[in-house]
N, C-alpha and C positions, 0 to 999 in steps of 0.2 A: 398805423394803429386807427382804430375806429370806434365808434359808438356801439354799445351791445345792449340788448333791450333786457328786461326783467319782468318777471310776474311774481310778486311776493303775496303770500296766501296766509289769511289768518281766518279761522273759523269756517274755511271753505270759500272764502270771498276774496277776491283781488283787492288788495290794499296797499297803501303808503304809509309808514309809520316813521315816528322819529325813532331810530333804531336803539339807542341807549335807554329808551323807556320800556323796552318790550318786557312785560310782566307775565307771570304764570298765571293761569286761570282767569278768572273774572273779577280781579281786584281793583280795577279800574285805572291801574297805573300806566298802561300803555297809551301814549299820545298818538292817536290816527289821525293823519292828515287828510286820507281820502279812502272811502269805501265805493268800489265801482259797482255799476249795476250790470257791467259786462262779465262774462264768465272767464275763466281761465283758457278755455278752448278758443273763445273768441279773440282773445289777445294772441294766442298763439297762431291762430290763423292769420292774423293781420302780420304778424311776424314773418310767416311764411309767405305771404303775399308779396311782400316788400324785400325778401332775400336776405333777411337779417339772421345770420347764424350765430351761434355760440351764447345765446342768452341764457340767463339761469332763472329757473323756477325755485323759489325759496318757501318751504313750508315752515311758517313761524308757528310752531307747536302743533299739537295733534288735531286731529280732525279735519286734515286737508289733503289726505292721501287721494280722494277720489277726484278733486278738482286738479291735483297735479297729475294723475293719470290722464284726465281729460286733455290737459294741454299736450301732454306727450303724444297722445294718439292723434292730435290735431296738426302736429308738427313733427313727425317721426325723424329722429336724427339732428334736428335742428336746435335741440334745448338740452340744458344740462339740468339736474335736479339735486337739491340738497335741503337739509333739515331733517334731523334724526336719522341719518343713513348710517347703516351698520352692514357687516357681511350676511346678516339674515336677510335684510329686505333689498339689499342693492342690486341682486340679480333680476328681482322682479321689476324694478324701474327701468333696467336696461332693456329688459325684455318688452316692456311697454313702449318703448320708442326713445329713451334717452340717450344722447350721445355719450354723455359722461355722467357719472354720481359725483356729488361735491360732499366731502366729509371734514368734519371739524371736531365737535365736542367727543365724538366717540374715540379719538386719538388722545383725549386729554382727560383720562379718568380721574375724578378728583381734583381736576385742574392740573395735573402733572403729565407731560407728555411722556407717552408710552411708546417708543420706537417700534417694539415687536407688532404694535397694532398696525402702524403705517406699513410695515412689511407685510403683514397678513392681508390687509385690504388691497394692496398693489398686486399681490399674488393672486387673489380671489378674483378680482374684476379685471386685472390687467392694467398696466401702467398707462396705456394709451386711452383708457378710459376713466381714469381717475384725475378729479380736480381737488385739491387741498385748499380749503378756506383758511387763511392766516389772518382774519380780521383782527384788528389790533385797537389798542388806545395808547395815548401818550402819557408817559410818567411825568411828574414835576421836574425830572432831571433831563427831561428831553428824549428818552428813549421810547421806543414803541415795543408793547409786549403783546403777545397774543392774548385775546380775550375770548372766552368760549362761555357755554351755558347762557345762551341768549345775549352774550356780550357783558355779562354781569361779574364773571369769574375773572380777574387778571392772572394770567399765569406768570410762571417765572422765566417763561421762553421769552427771550429778546428777539425781536425781529431786526436781524442783520444779514450781511452777506453769507456768514458761516450757516446760519438757520436756513436761509433760503436755499443754499446749495444742497444742504441735507434733504430737503424737502423735495427738490427737483429731481432727485435721482430716482424717486419712486412716483413721480405723477406726471401727467401731461399738461397741465396748467396750473395756475394758481389765482384765487379769488381773494381780493383783499379789501374789505370795508373798513373805512375810518370811522369806527363806532362813535367816536366823539362828535362828528359832524353830520352823520348819516341822518338823512329826512330833513335837515334843518334849512337847506336851500341858502346858505351863508357863504358858500364858497368852498372849493376843494381845499384839502390839506396839501399845499404846495410842496411842503417840507418831505412829506411821505412820499409823494409821487416822484420827487427828484431823487431820494434814495432808492425808491423801487427801480428807477430806470438805470441807476448804476450796480443794482444787485442781480437783477433777473436776467435767466436765460431761457426760459420758457414763456409761452404765451401768458400773459397776466392781466386780469381785470381788475382797475380800481373802481369803489363806489365810494361815494360819500360827499355830500354838500354841493354837488353841480347845480349851477343856477342859470347858465347861459350857454347857448350854443358854441361860444368862443373858448369854453373850458375844454371842449374836444381837442382843439388846436393848442390849448395851453398846455394839456397833459402830454400831448403829442411832443410838444417842445421840451417840456422838463424832463420827459423820460427818454428822450433820443428816439421816439417811436417804437419803444418796447412795452408801453402800457395802454391798454384799451379802456375806455370810460364807459360807466353805466350812468344814465340819467334817469331818477325816478321822479320824486316829488315836484319837480320844477316843469314836468311834461304836462302838455294840455289833455292828454288821454287820461292823466292820473289827477285832474282836477286843478292842475298847476296853471300858471299864466305867463311862465317865464321863457318857456321853449316850446315850440311847434314840433310835435311828433315828427311830421313829413320832412321839416328841416334835418332833424336828427338822423332819421332814416337814411337821407342821401349821405351822410356821413358814414353810415354803416355798411353802405354799399361801395365804398371806394375800393 
């Protein structure tokens, strides 16, 4: 397993946010940890220089299409792109240089999983170029349920071995944000990582709560080497003070 980089975009700027607070429009509800002066293309070029593949570009709402395309052009074949992906726009991002498209909410119209949409997307872009984002929240009972619509809608789809297997048949990779801890730098959700290690059979990236370089090794240990880790707000390149990017990049090149 390895470190995977990220580029999160809001209003055309590279940001780090507390994921569970992502709000629609300018109502002030989103908690932003950092807004970078560097462009999406500059970050993509950095990851390309350091040989970090499989990172994700996530468009947090509208107004990010140009910045996402800039990143893809700067690192063709090295980045995945997600956020509002549908069959209508997926091909354009692949043609712009994305290795994969990442799809979430389109698969859950009205918060309900539509298996025919998963099959349609897999046919349209090809299984080998599709990543499914099954970001989730933990319920009071200790189960994890897929969360869509900027992680505000808790669906009835429970994240378990059966669900994972169902999605794996149609995609190349999985991306799973632990929405309850995303952007807080308070530690990874170890229980979720442990469960993912037991469930997944395709390359899988976990994101949420990472606050130290040792979390890379901890995720490897808990998952049996089956899950990669994204570090966001803790990184110095995103205004953090807990993890040096150069140290994390060395993990990504293993």
